[in-house]
N, C-alpha and C positions, 0 to 999 in steps of 0.2 A: 743332230736333227731335232731331238726332243727339246733342247734349249731354244732352237729356232721356233718351234711350234708354240712353246709357252710364251715366247716374246710376242709372237703375233697375237695370241689370245689376250695378253695384257694390253697391247695397243688397242685392240678392238673394244675391250672393256672400258678403257679410258675414253674412247670416243663416245660410248654410250653415256658415260657420266657427264661429259661436257655437253652433250645434246640435252640431257635432262636439266641442266642449269640454265640454259638460255632458251701334128709330126712330121746317046750321050747328048741329049738336048741341053741347052743352057737356058737356063731359064732366065668393100673391099675391106673394110675393117669393122669389127664389132665394137660397140661403145663400151667404155670403161665403166665398171660399177663404182658407185660412190662408197667410200669407206664406211660412212654411217649406215648405209644399207647393209653392207656385209656384217657390221657389228650387230645390227638389229636381227639379222638372220641367225647369227650365232647365239645371241641371247635368247631368242624365241625357241630354239631347239635344245638349249642346255638342260632344261628340266627333264627331258625324256631321253637323253643320251648318256651312255657310259663315258668315263673320262677319255678312253681311247677314241670313241666316236667324236667327242667334242674336239679333241686335238686334230682329228682328221678333217673336220669341217673348217677349223681355223686355218689349217695348212692350205686347203683348197680355196678358201676365200682369198688368201694371199696370192694364189697362183692361177686363178681363173678370172682375172679382171680384164679380159680382152687381150689383143695382141700387144706385144711390147713395141716401144719405139726403138729404132736402130738406124745407124748411119755408118756404112762400111768405110773404113779408113784405107782399104786396099781391096783388090779383087781376090777375095777368099775362094778357096776351092773346096767344095762340099760334095761328097759322094752319097748317092741315094740308092740304097739296096732295097728294092721293092719286091713284093710278092710276085705279081705280074699284072700286066695291063689287060688281060682277059677277064680279070675280076673288076667289075664296074666301080666298086668303092675304091679299089686301089688305083684305078685309072684316074678317077677324079682327084685323089690325093696327089698322084704324080703330076697331073696337069696344074694343080694349084701350086705345087712346089716349083715347077718349071716357071710359072708366071711370076711368082714371088722372087725367085732367083734373078730373073731378068730385071724386075723392078728395083732390086737392091744392088745390082751390079755384081752378083755372085756367079762364079763359074760352077756349073753343075755337071757332075759325072753320074751316069746312070747304069744300073744293072738290075736284072731280075734273078730271083733265086727260087721262087715257088716253094718256100718252106723246106727246101732240101739243105740239110746241114752242111754238107760238103761244099755245095755251091755258095752258101752264105759266107762261109769262111774264105773261100777262094775269091769271092767278090770283094770282101774286106781287104784282103791282101793286095788285090789289084788296085783298089782305090789308093792304098798307101803308096804303092809303087808309082802311081800317077800324080802323086803330090797332094793328095787330099789333106786339108787342115782339120776337117771334121767329117764324120760319117753318120748318116741317119739310116736306121734299119727299120723295115716294116714287114717283118716275117713271122713274128710271134712264136719263136721256139726258144724258151728260156734256157734250156740246157746247152744250146749252141751259143747263145748270147754271151755267156761267160768267156768262151774262147775268143770270140770276135773282139770283145772289149780288151782282153789281155793283149791281143796282137796290136790293137790300135794304141793302147797305153804305152806299150813298149816302144812304139814308133813316135810317141809324142802327139798322137792324133786324138782329138776329142770325140765323144760318141754320144748320140741321142737314140734311144729306142722309142718307137711309137706304138702305143696300145699294148705293149708287153714290157714288163720290168726285167732289166738285166742288171745284175750286180755290177756296181762301178760305173754305170751309165746314167746320164740324165734321162728323164722320162718326159715325153709329151704325148697327149692324146686324150682319150676319154677318162673321166673320173668314174670308174666302173661302178663303184658302190652308189655314188650319187645318181648316176644315170639310172640304175635300177630302182633307187629309192623314189625318184620323182615319177617313174613309171608306176610303181606300186601305189603311190599316193593317188594318182589319177584313177587307177583301176579300182581302188577302194571306193571311190565315189560312185563308180558304175555298179559295183557289187551292191552297194547300199540302195541306190536308186532303182536298179533293175531287178535285183534278186532279193531285196529285203535284208541284205547283209549276209546271206548264207553262201558258204563255199563247200562243195562236196569233195573236191580234190584239186590239188595244185601239182602240175607237172613242170618242173624246172629243167629246161633243156639247154645244154651248153657243151662246147668242145672241151671235154675234161682234160685233155692233154695240154690245153693252153694254160692251166694252172689257176691260181686263186684270182688273178686279175680278171679272167673271163667269168669265173664262177660268181664273182661279186656282183655282176650285172643282174644275175638271178637272185642272189641272196639279198641284195638291196631291196628288190621288189617284194620278196617274201617278208622281209622284216617290216616294210611299210604296211603291208596288209595285216600283219600280226598286231601292229601298233594302232591301227585305225579303230576308233570308237565306232561301234555299230556293226563290225564285221565278225562273224562267227567262223573261226578257222576249222578246217576238217580234222579228222583224227590223224594222229602222227604218221600212221602208215599210209595215209593218203596225201602226204607231202613227199613227192617222189622225185628223185634225181635221175635224169636221163642223159646219157652220153650221146651227143649228136654226131660225134666222130670228127675227124679232121677234114674229110671230103664227103661229097654226096649227102650233105646234111639235109637238104630239102627232101630227098628221096627217103632217107632214114626216118625223118620225123613224120613224113606223110604216112608211112607204114605204121609207125608207133601210134600216132593219134587215132588212126582208123582202128587198130587193134585194141587200144585202150577203151575207146567208146563202145566197140562191139562187146567187149568183156564186161562193161558196166552200163547196161541199157537203162537202169533206173536212176542214174545220176543226171541231174539237170542243171548243175551249177559247177561246171568244170573249167578251171583256168589252165591255160598253157602259157608258159613264159619261155622266151628264147633270147639268146645272146646276140642274134643278128636277124636282119630282115629276110635273108635267104631262107633261114630256118622257119621264119614265120610263114612264108609262102608255102613251104612243105606242110606245116601244121594245118594251115587253112585247107589245103587240098585234101588232107586226111579227114578233117572235120566235115568238109563238104561231101566227100565220098561216103561218109557214114550217115549223111543226112541229118547232122546234129548241130547245125549252126545256132539254133535257138537255145541250146544247152551249154554253149561255150563262150568264153572270152579268151582272146589271144593278145598278148602284149609282148613287144620286142624292143630291142635297142638298135639304133642305127639311123632311123628316120630317112632312109635313102630311097632310091628309085623303086625297088621292089614294093615297098609300102605305098609310096606315092602312086605308082601305077595301079596298085590294087584298089586304092580309094577312087581313082578315076574310073575304074571298071565297075566296082561294086558299090561305091558310096559308103555310107556308114553301116557297118555290119559287125560281125563277131570279132574281127581283127580290129580292136578298139583304139590302139595307139602304139606309137614307137618313139622312143626317146631319140632326139636328134643328135647326131655326131657331126653333121655338116662337113663331110670330107672335102667339099669344094672350097673350104676356108682353112684347111690345115696349113697350107703354105704361108698364109698371112700370119700365122702364129709361130711356126717352127723355124722359118728362115730368119726373122728378127731375133728369135731366141738363140739360134746358132751364131749369128754375127756377134751378139753381146757376149756369149761364152768365149768366142775367139778373141775378143777385144778386152777381156778381163773384167767385164761388167758383172757385178754380182747377180746371179740368176738362181731362182729356186731350183732344187734338183728335180722337182715335179711341176710341170706346167699342164694345165687342163683346159679343155674346151668348156664352154658354158652350155648347159643342157636344159632342154624343155621337151615336153611331150607333144609330138605332132599327131593331130587327129583329123578326121574328116571335117570337123567344124572349123579348125584354124588353118587348114592347108593353104587357102588363098592368101591368108595374111603373110605367111612366110615364103610362099612360092607363087606370087601373083601371075607369073608367066604361064602357070599351069604345068 
């Protein structure tokens, strides 16, 4: 993997030099980034990044250039093991995968597991028995992922995990650290313009059982705030890690935000970060219950309906932005990726969505239908 990353960085550097010289229904596309643009982005960030961060950017530049091209040579069978359709984000992902499977002539097998480990494994085994050539999982339980991948590998079945990393599987979904980083960069501009650069406390909220890949959404935002010129970070004990839990995150974080603000009546520059929009809704409810909207900024990742509905209701307020994951486009990325894997085309082991921060100001640009 490291050799691959270094190769990508060398290619990008060469491009800069040349320019200087002259994730049982069976089931549209983002523009590709120019290589020169990717090279420019890597070069502009290199001075402030550690070697590992620079390598990560190079890898994601290679892997987040929009959907792949694919043409199925046969009717491949793909199993999709989803969280469940009662979760709106997951329902949008399911619908997009169904549509893409139909578009590319793929047979789609479907099951839900609701993050239950036993069910996840059982669904995997059922897909294998039904003749799946590849399995996509969207359940976010790393400790179970290893077992599912082992079962699939033993049966000669390929495996893609979405939004959670499983050892031995391909990955597709959010580039968590980058998603957090672009959120933090935007929030830094708001901290400087609205608060004169001062932050009294940062509360980083995420489902800690989800592992590093979920935490990175918050860490990326915190790192961007730390790196921003003109931002004064709070004392170390006021950069707080908060476990949102696996379920009832909105209720948990509503109570947390209200309690924190009640305990700190003299703080007027408080940031809450969350790994998803459902949590953001809970945080806003807590801030609102405490009557402290003027003292807080909330930033989330997801850019999905909860944030968009919030903007429709409240306009521009203390929930300032959410990094878009565009679940309605997952199928456009992951189905061509799966087809190429099955047909022996070289595919990066990590493929990412392209991220931007959705705000009240740019909402109509990205979702003109409202």
